[in-house]
Phi, psi and omega in degrees: 000322180294321180293326176297316181294322180292322187281315187254339182097149183289333178293320182291321175297317179298316176297320177297321175293321173304309178295328178295318183283319186268341184239306187290317181300311175302323176299316178294324177297318179297313178301321180298316179293322180293327182283356180297138182287139179227158177280141179085199182282116183291341184257005179284138177251138179289171179295324180295319181290322174297320175299319176296323177296316179295316180293323177295318178299315177292326176294317180294318178298318180293318180294321179296316179295315183297307182291323182296310184293310182286320180298311180290327181289315179295321178298318179296317182298312183287339184270323192250344185237159174243126181209165182302130178083009186299315184301318181287319182292328179301320176279320184297329180295346180269340188294327176305340178296341180286341179269124171296156184297315184293325178290321177296323178293316179301317183288319183298313180295317179295329184276321186248010179290172184303320180263009179284171187293332182288306185289328176297320177295319180295323177290326181289329183273312183252356176093170182294151176289138177304127183098349178080008183275177179285152178283330182252154176293155182288124178285343178280069181201174178295315175299322176296322178294322179300312184294315182291315178295322179297318178296321183287319182272359179308317181300338177301325178270317181303310187299307180295328179288323177297318180295318180298315181293322182291334184264344179288313167063206188290338183300327184250304188295313181295323176298319180292325175296318177299330180273006170103003176282134177203165176060224185291332175296320177296319181293308188286327183270335183238306187296312182296314176295325176299321186281356185306313179302310184292323178297317176292316180299313182287324177296321177299317178298317180297319181289325174298317177296324176296316178297325184284337186294138173237309187300315184291312182295320178297318182290327180272003177076022179264133181270097178259166181295322182294316177298319179291324174296318177297321181292315178300320187283308186274319185272327183249354178055036179256078184293322179296316179293323174298317179298319180294318173295324177298320177299322175293323175294321178300314178299323176299315180298314180301317177302320178294322179290343184265001182293104174041065188297329181295320179291336184268353184235286190298317184291326177295316182295320182292320177298320181294325181279323188277339185226117185243349183268140176286151181289151176292128183279142179263121183284130178268147182228158172065224186293329180293319175298315178299314184295321180295314181298316182292318179298322178282332182282330183298317175297327177291316182294309184277337181269340181218305193296305178300315176300319181292321179294323179293316176303314177302315180298313180297324181292322176295320177299318183295318181293329180285335187256333180219156184275155175277118187270177179292332178302327180295317177292325175294321177293325174296315181294321179295317182294317183290321178297312180298313183298315179293320181296309181301318183297320181291316179296319184291314183290328176297311181292321174297322175296319179298318178296313183295319178292325177295321176298322182291316184283343178225094184297343183285350182249053182285351179274003182294323179294321178296318178299323179292337181282348182298324181292321179293327183285330183284137175300147187296327179297320179291320181295318181294318180298322182286334181279341185301313176299324179291317176302313177301319181293320180295312184290330175296314180297320178295321178294322181292337176276002179078021179256160176291157181301143179271321186253314185297129177078010181228176179271006181294323181296320175299313178300319178299312184292319185285327176293320175294322182295316187260010180301323179301326178295317181294313183296321182290314181294320176296318180296318180297318180293321180288330179295338179283348177274120183302143183289338178292341175295321175300318182294321178293319179298321180289326178296328180276008173093011179278129175276184184299313182295315177296321179296318179295319184283320187270332188251299191288322184301311177293332183289326181268001182304313180299318178296323178292329177293314174300319179299320178298320181287320177299311182294322180299314177301313180296322179292320179298322179273349187292135179240310188305304183295322177294321180294325186275331189247356181297142177284171180300142177065020176252114180235136169250172177300327179290316182290325178295315180296318180297313183294321181289320180293320177298330180275002180082018183239054185294326182297332177285342177258012183296324179293318179297316180298314181296323178298320177302311181295319182296316182291311180292326176294319176296319178293329177291322177297313174300324179294321180290326179290318178298318181295000000 
């Protein structure tokens, strides 16, 4: 052990231990579950599971198409053209990110259902539909899930495409204009190829969030792999079957992460560095200006404004009919405490990994390894952690000590820290990359060792990145449902679990305050995030 410390440094060993606990151990736990002996063919899928595979594939294809087409188109319009409301819409297209997917599903069904305010108003204005059916298609279907998830996940594609277009600037777009490209020709021949790296990166994130979702797809009646894994685990006590389906999801995630990695990384960075001026915007007039405003406004209206106003209305109705009880304040406190605790754990571990990468350049893959937890769906991650949690608690019990995980919030903290570790490592790494490497060499010439270099030089340099990481992780933790729902101890409720339980019981209006508080807390953190960024 002493030779390892001398050769690689204590920081690298500490980072390795963090990755072993948060990444490697859950991976081994999943493999152990998959290797459990079962009767019959272990790789055979039932009809229900095959149906879930097909529905998951169609859901992912629909979300990818929806977010890809609308995300890159809106980013192009607000970056390259000038039209009424562009400045407001440029910010508004980010706002749907404040809505969790499950919350967006509850609001959409409550708003557009047969007895909802929209269809009730339509029947009052234009009369009942001939035949007595609904005027609008049923959102509790696969197409409805594609639209709802697509609206919420749209910013994952819009934001990187918007950044890329703003940094590509005159060097490419202006040159294409001088050569005669304009309108649709400019977009398809220049804009779309330029956006490929950002489109792939944002699309992969949207698909990972789609795979991770439980609440929305379950409420909308879509049979997804995450929902089937949860059913096998909790309702049928078939851990081996759930683990094998989880292994299939891990393979699917690995395939997503391998999508043209060079296009998603290096090219984006080179373009961002080589081109810094935004393109000159072309003013649209007449029907084209109206069409651009309407096209960019629809995702903002249906993805944020209408749902938020509906939640606000429901919250006022609930306040007028029932009192706000002490359990709500406990849920707010639990949500804030969990979000802050996970954020601090994640940025501390991420800073350690980023600094270890910096001090030992041969281990540049540590950051990629840290991203595996974020890429894995929360249901799969929790299932993989259960053998590890059980092994640790068994050892603690044999030592005569109380359980560490069972019956406590430690399991939630463990799972969420592992899930969001990649965010902390990425933000710390990006901040540290701005510090020239010759600063390290000068510090070592003056006698600073690894620990002193990390504390006196690297820590101040990564502070801005850590602040951004805290806000990002806090927003994700406040909205997170699957891991919290599966691992929370008895009598522990967050705003997300309260809203989910009330909506599942058909009492969505009683959870309107919880839902509105989720949007308010994550929205306030998003405003702080935009100012920091």
